[in-house]
C-alpha positions in Angstrom: 79.0 130.4 85.1 80.3 130.1 88.5 83.5 128.2 90.2 83.4 126.6 93.2 86.4 125.5 95.4 85.5 122.7 97.8 87.8 122.3 100.2 88.6 118.7 100.9 91.3 119.1 103.7 94.7 118.6 103.6 97.4 116.3 103.5 101.2 116.0 105.0 104.5 115.2 103.8 107.8 115.8 103.1 107.9 119.1 101.3 110.7 117.3 98.5 107.6 115.4 97.2 106.2 118.9 95.8 109.6 120.7 95.3 112.3 117.8 94.3 115.7 118.4 96.3 114.0 121.2 98.4 116.4 120.0 101.2 119.5 118.4 99.9 122.7 117.4 101.9 125.8 118.9 101.0 129.4 118.9 102.1 128.7 121.6 104.9 125.1 120.3 105.8 125.6 116.2 105.6 122.1 116.2 107.8 119.7 118.8 106.7 116.5 119.1 108.6 113.4 117.9 106.2 110.4 119.9 105.9 107.2 118.6 107.2 104.5 120.2 105.5 100.3 120.8 104.8 98.9 120.8 101.4 95.2 121.3 100.5 93.0 119.0 98.7 89.7 120.3 96.9 87.5 119.8 94.1 86.5 122.3 92.0 82.8 122.9 91.2 81.7 124.5 87.9 78.2 125.7 87.8 77.4 126.0 83.8 73.9 126.2 82.2 74.9 123.4 80.2 75.6 121.1 83.0 77.2 120.5 86.8 80.8 119.7 86.1 83.1 118.6 89.1 86.8 118.7 88.7 88.2 115.8 91.0 87.0 114.5 93.5 88.9 114.1 96.4 90.5 112.3 99.2 87.7 109.4 100.5 86.7 110.0 104.5 87.5 106.1 104.6 91.6 107.0 103.3 93.1 106.8 106.9 91.0 103.8 108.0 91.4 101.3 105.5 90.8 102.4 102.0 94.7 103.5 101.5 97.4 100.9 102.0 99.6 101.5 105.1 102.8 103.0 103.3 100.7 105.8 101.7 99.0 106.6 104.9 102.2 107.3 106.4 103.9 109.0 103.6 100.5 111.1 103.2 98.6 111.1 106.3 95.1 112.6 105.5 92.9 115.4 107.8 89.6 116.4 107.7 86.5 117.4 109.3 83.0 116.4 108.4 82.5 119.9 107.2 85.2 119.3 104.6 84.0 116.0 103.4 82.7 115.9 99.5 78.8 115.5 100.0 79.1 118.3 102.6 81.1 120.7 100.7 78.6 120.3 97.6 75.6 120.8 100.2 77.1 124.1 101.2 76.6 125.4 97.5 73.2 123.5 97.5 74.0 120.7 95.2 73.8 116.9 96.3 76.0 113.8 94.0 73.7 113.3 92.3 73.2 116.8 91.0 76.6 116.4 89.2 76.4 115.9 85.4 80.3 115.7 84.6 83.2 114.7 86.5 86.7 115.4 85.0 89.4 113.7 86.6 92.6 115.3 86.5 94.4 111.7 87.3 93.9 109.1 89.0 95.7 109.1 92.1 94.6 108.5 95.6 93.9 112.4 96.3 92.2 113.2 93.6 89.8 110.2 93.0 89.0 109.5 96.3 85.0 110.0 96.4 84.1 108.2 92.5 81.6 105.8 94.4 79.4 108.8 94.5 79.1 109.5 90.9 78.3 106.3 88.8 75.5 107.9 87.4 77.7 110.7 85.7 79.8 111.0 82.4 83.3 110.9 84.0 86.5 112.1 81.6 89.9 110.5 82.3 92.8 110.5 80.4 93.0 107.4 78.5 96.8 106.7 79.1 96.8 107.6 82.8 93.8 105.3 83.5 95.4 102.4 81.7 98.3 103.2 83.5 96.9 103.0 86.7 94.8 99.9 85.9 98.1 97.9 85.1 100.3 99.0 88.3 97.0 97.6 90.5 96.3 94.5 88.8 99.7 93.0 87.2 100.8 92.7 91.6 98.7 91.8 94.3 100.8 93.8 96.7 99.5 98.1 97.0 102.7 99.3 97.7 103.9 98.4 94.1 101.1 100.8 93.0 102.4 104.2 93.1 100.0 106.5 94.4 96.8 104.6 92.6 94.6 102.8 94.8 93.0 99.7 92.8 89.7 100.5 94.5 89.3 103.5 92.6 89.9 102.5 89.2 87.4 99.7 89.4 84.6 101.7 90.5 81.6 101.4 87.5 81.2 104.9 85.9 80.8 106.0 83.0 84.3 106.5 81.7 84.9 108.3 78.7 88.7 108.1 77.8 90.6 111.6 76.6 93.5 111.5 73.9 93.4 115.3 73.1 92.3 118.8 74.4 88.8 119.9 73.7 86.2 122.1 74.8 84.0 120.4 77.4 81.2 123.0 77.3 81.2 126.6 76.1 83.7 128.7 78.3 85.2 125.3 79.5 88.2 123.7 77.9 90.0 120.6 79.1 93.7 120.6 78.4 96.5 117.9 78.6 99.3 118.4 80.8 101.4 115.0 81.1 104.8 114.6 83.1 103.5 113.8 86.8 101.5 110.6 85.4 101.5 109.7 81.4 98.6 112.0 81.4 96.8 115.0 83.6 93.8 116.7 82.4 93.8 120.1 83.4 90.4 122.9 83.0 90.8 126.0 81.8 87.6 127.9 82.6 86.8 131.5 81.1 84.8 133.7 83.1 82.7 137.1 82.7 84.1 138.9 85.8 87.3 136.6 87.0 88.5 136.6 83.8 90.3 133.3 83.0 91.4 130.1 85.7 93.6 127.4 84.5 93.7 124.6 87.1 96.4 122.4 85.8 96.4 119.9 89.7 99.2 117.7 90.0 101.0 118.9 86.5 101.7 121.9 88.6 102.0 122.0 92.5 103.1 125.0 93.8 104.5 128.2 92.8 108.2 126.7 93.1 107.4 124.3 90.7 106.6 126.9 87.9 109.5 129.1 88.4 110.7 130.8 86.4 112.9 128.0 86.4 110.8 125.4 86.5 111.4 122.9 88.9 110.4 119.3 89.0 108.1 117.6 91.2 109.5 114.6 93.7 106.4 112.4 92.1 107.1 112.5 88.2 106.4 109.8 85.6 108.1 111.6 82.7 110.4 114.4 83.4 110.3 116.2 79.6 106.6 116.0 79.5 106.3 117.7 83.0 108.7 120.7 82.1 106.7 120.7 78.8 103.4 121.0 80.5 104.6 123.3 82.4 105.5 125.9 79.9 102.5 125.2 78.1 100.6 126.5 80.9 102.9 129.4 81.1 101.6 130.0 77.4 98.1 129.5 78.0 98.2 131.8 81.1 100.0 134.6 78.8 97.8 134.1 76.2 94.5 134.4 78.1 95.8 136.9 81.2 94.9 134.0 83.3 95.2 133.6 86.7 97.1 129.8 87.8 95.0 127.9 90.8 98.3 125.4 92.1 97.0 122.2 93.2 99.2 121.8 96.6 100.0 124.9 97.6 98.9 125.8 101.0 99.9 129.5 100.7 98.2 130.1 97.5 95.2 128.2 98.9 94.9 130.6 102.0 94.0 133.3 99.1 91.6 131.5 97.2 87.7 131.9 97.7 86.3 128.4 99.0 83.0 127.6 98.8 80.1 128.9 99.5 82.0 132.0 97.6 82.8 131.7 94.1 84.3 133.2 90.9 81.8 134.6 88.4 
C-alpha cells in the first residue's frame, strides 16, 4: 500500500478562519493587524491492493471563474498551476480519474468536493449528516451567500453516494473515522502502513497545529463547538494508541514537510 499526497494549489484567507481569535483587539491595541495567509489544498491517493482510493477531490479549476459565488472567492481566493490540477496530479503517479474505485469525502465544502464530476463511476462515501446539511442549506434558499461553504453543484453531481454514520474499516489497513464539529459530519482516514507507520488524515476536523494544542483551540469555521473539541481528543487518543502521525489539512508549514507526489508513504 502506498499513500500519495496530491498538491491541489492553495487558498488565501484571514488566519482567524484557521485558529479563531488568532488576532483580537484589546484596550491597548484597538486595531490589530490581521494576518492574511496561504493554506494548502490537497487530496490523498491510497494505492491499495484491493482498490484505488481517493480521499477528497480538492478545488475545481473553475472555482474563480464562476463556480464559486463572489462572497467565497473574496474570502478564500484559490490559486493553482496546470500541474496542480487534480487530473495532472493523478497522472503524475500513473493514474487517471477513471482508475479510481472509491472516493471518500471528508465533507462537502467547496475546497474538498470540487472535482467530484470526474468520479461519477466510483463509489463515493460521504457522511450522512454533512451531506444532508449541505443539501438543506443549498436548496432552502436560492441565494448562494446563504449556503455557507457548500456549493450546490457539488452536491448535485450524479455520483454513487454511500452514506456513512459510524466508524468502519474501508479495506484492510484503512479506517474511516467520524470527526464531527467543523460540520455536522467529517470523515477522517487512518492508514496503517508497513514502513511509514500510521497516518491520520483528519482534514478539517483539525486544520493546523495551533488547533491541536494542548490546549486545543477552536477554528473560525465551526458547526458544533462541543463536538469539535471531542473530535480533537478522539484524534489525540488514536494518535497515542497507534503512535500515529497527524497530517494537518490546512497548515502550510506542515505541508512543506510532507512527501508530495510522485513521492509517497508506504
